[in-house]
N, C-alpha and C positions, 0 to 999 in steps of 0.2 A: 105590593111592596110600597113602602111609604118612607120618604126621606126623613120626615119628622120622627118616625118611630126609630129609625137608625140613629138620629141625633139624640134621642132619649137614651138609647142603648149605650152611647159613648159619652153621655152626660155633657153634651154640647148644647149650649143655649144662647149663643151669641148671634149677632146678625151675620148673614152670609150673602148679602146683596151682590157683592162683587166677587167674581171668580179670580181673586188676586193671590199673591204669594202669602200675604199675612193670614188670610182665611185658610188657605191650604195648610199652612204650618200648624195652626191651632187645631184644625180638624184632625190632621195626622197625629198630633200628640195625644188628643183625646182618644183616638182609635187605638193606638198602641198601649195606652194605659188602662183601657177598658176591655180589650179583646185579647185574650191570651193566645200565644202561639202554642198549639197543642195537637197531639195525635192520639188523644185518649180513646177516640172512637175505635181505633184499630185494636185497642187492648180491652175493649168492652164488648166485642162481638158486633159492632155496628159497621155498616158499609158507608163509605164516604162517597156521596154522589157529587159530580162536578157540574151542577147546573145552578143558575142564580137563585131560583126559588128555594131549592134545598138548602143552599148556603145561607140565604137570608133567614129562613125559618130556624136553622140551627143556631146561627150566631146572634141574630137580632131577637127572635122570639123566645128561643130556649136559653138564651144568655150563655152560650158556649163560646169557645174559641175555635180556632182552626189552624191548619197548616198554610203554607204560602199560597197554594192554589185557591184556598177558600178566602183567606183574609184579604189578599190583594184583589181577588175577583170582586169581593163585596165593596172594597174601597174604589175600585175602577167604576163600578155601577154608581156609587154615591157621587164621585167627582163628575161623571158624565151628566148625572141629573142636575148638578149645580152649574153646568155650562163650561167645565174645564175642557181644554184640548188635551185629551189623555189617550195614550195607547199602551197596549200590553207588549212587553218584551220577554224573551226567554234567556235564562242564565244557566251557566255550568258551574256548580259549586266546587270549591277547592276541598280536596280530601287530605287532611294533614297526614294521616297514616300512609297514604299512597304517595304523598308529596306531588300530587298532580290534580288537575281539574278533571271532572268527569267528562267522558267522551260524549255522552248524551245530555241534552238539555234536561235539567231536573229542578229548575227554579223559575218562578214567575215574578216579574217586577214591573213597575209602571214608569212611563216617561210622560211628564206633563210639560207643556210649552206655555209660558206666560210672557207676554210682550216680547216675543222673539227669543227668549232664553229657555233652554231645556233644563229640566230638573228630573232627577231620579227619585222616585217615591216608592219605598219598599217597606210595607208594614208586616212582612212575612218572614223575617229571618230569625227573630227571637233571640233570646240569650244576650250575651255580651257583644254580639256583632250587629245588633239592631240599632240603626241610626235613629236619632230622635227628631230630626228635621229633614225636610227635602234637601237634597244635595244638588248643587249646580253641576251640570254635566260639562266639566272642563278638565282637560288633561293636566296632570302634574301639580295641581293646586291643593295645598293642605286646607282641609275644612274642619276646624276644631269644633267639637260639640261636647256636651257633658259626658257621653260614653267614651270619648277619646278623639283622636284625629283621624278623619277619613280622607281618602283620596282616590281619584280615578287616574289611570294611565291608559292612553290610547295608542295602539300600535296597528297600523294597517287596517283600520275598521273594526278591530276587536278592542273592547274596553275591559280593563282590569280594575276590580274594586278591592281596596285593601284598607286595613285599619292599623294604626300605631297602637301597640298594646301598652298598658300600664302594668306596674308590678302589683302583686296581690299581697295584702297584709292579712294574715290569718292569725287571730289572737293566740291560738293554741301552739303555733309554731314560732320558733325563735328567729328564723330567717325568712324574709319575704321571698316568694318565688314567682316566676313568670310561668304561665300555664303550659307552654310548650317550649322546649329548649331549641327552637328553630333558630336559624341565623338571625341575629339582631332581634328587634322587637316589632317586626312587621308581620301581621297576620293577613294572608291572602284570603279573600272571601269568595268571590266568584268572577267569572268573565261573562260578557254579553255582547251582542251586536245590536244595532238599532233597527233591525228588521222587525216590522210590526207583526204581532201574532194575534191569533184568535183563541179564545178560551178552549175551543174544540181541539186545538193543536195539542192540548195537555191531557186529553181524555185517556190516552194510552198510558201516560206517565202516572195519572191518578190511579189507574188500575194496577199498574206494575208496583207502585209503592206499597199497595195494600197486600200484595201476594208474594213479593220477592223476599225470601228469608234473610238475604244478606244486607238489607239496607239498615242503617242506624235506627230508622223509624220503626222497623219490625222488632229490632233487638231491645229497644228501650221505650218505655212510656215517658213522654216528655210534656211538660207544661211550663211555659215561662211567661212572665208578665213584666212589662216595664213599670216602674213606680216613679214618683217625682224625684227620688234620690238615686235610684239604681234599678235593681230588678230582683224578682223572685224566680227561682227555677226549681221545679220538682222533676227529677229524673229518677225513675224507679221509686225507691224509698228514700232517696237523698234530696233534702231540701237545702238549696244554697240561697243565701240572702246576700246581695252585693250592694254596697254603698259606694258610688263613684267619687273619686278624688277625696277620700276620707282624710288622707294626708297628701302632701304634695306628690303628684304623679304616682299615687298609690291608692288602690281600691280596697276597701274593707270587705273581706269575704268570711261569712259565717256558715258552717256546714253542719247540718243535723241529720241523723238517720232516724227515720220515722217507723212506727209500727203500722200494720195494716189499718187499724182504727184511726190512727193519726193522719194517714194519707187522706181519707175521706174528709175529715174535719179541716185539714189544711187546704184542700181544694176549695172548700166552702169559704173559709176565713180569709185566705190570702188571694185566691183567684176568682172568688165569687161563682164557682162552678158547682152545680149539683147534678150528678150523673143519673141517668135513668136506669142504666144497667151496671152490673158489678164490674169494677175495674180490677184487672189482674196486673199489678205493677210489674 
């Protein structure tokens, strides 16, 4: 495994002499704009192995994406190679339908310490809740980014991660809507603690997500990629293209339903993914 090959994969060709915040931010942005968040392997009859060599071969050499366990594990390796003080943390995602956080850890994220300051770096959430820059680990502070305002709240050692949502402007609809009619415009994303984890702590989760019929990842084929202006998301046969802050505090959302033939073409054109096996959306 070669850091230069990883840099080529994410189209990063700047100097990285210093393991500083500036380099981290640029590498992170290149990563999320090159590597889709996707679970297509599950819907192509492929098994997802949670070891670095398999993840590296899949994402770097085969130019695929991956879910949080893969994408953040690869980023963890790259940052370690570059001399960053980085560790793996475990998170519990918020389930809007249940109005609760999962009881078991089901997400992986990274903490990077630079000059005594801690940052959360997470390249594996995908969709509209993907941050575009490292977030300073500080409680109660609004951190505005292009996708929206993110913030952490800390309570007794547990950290809560949330985002302030913007309205959606959908050209076909006469009234803008907010995607979930929850209280206010806050979307809870996940909770986590600062207990360091090892990738092997997630092996059971990796297996469970591939066999459990009731996870969203089993029910839907998902592929999302951050762009310079917003994101593309292909869920089943539905392609959503989002442009952030199209109008003040409003994101432009365009939704298209694709045919089977268009799915394959869209994966290639928008996500730069060519699958080896047949996808069943």
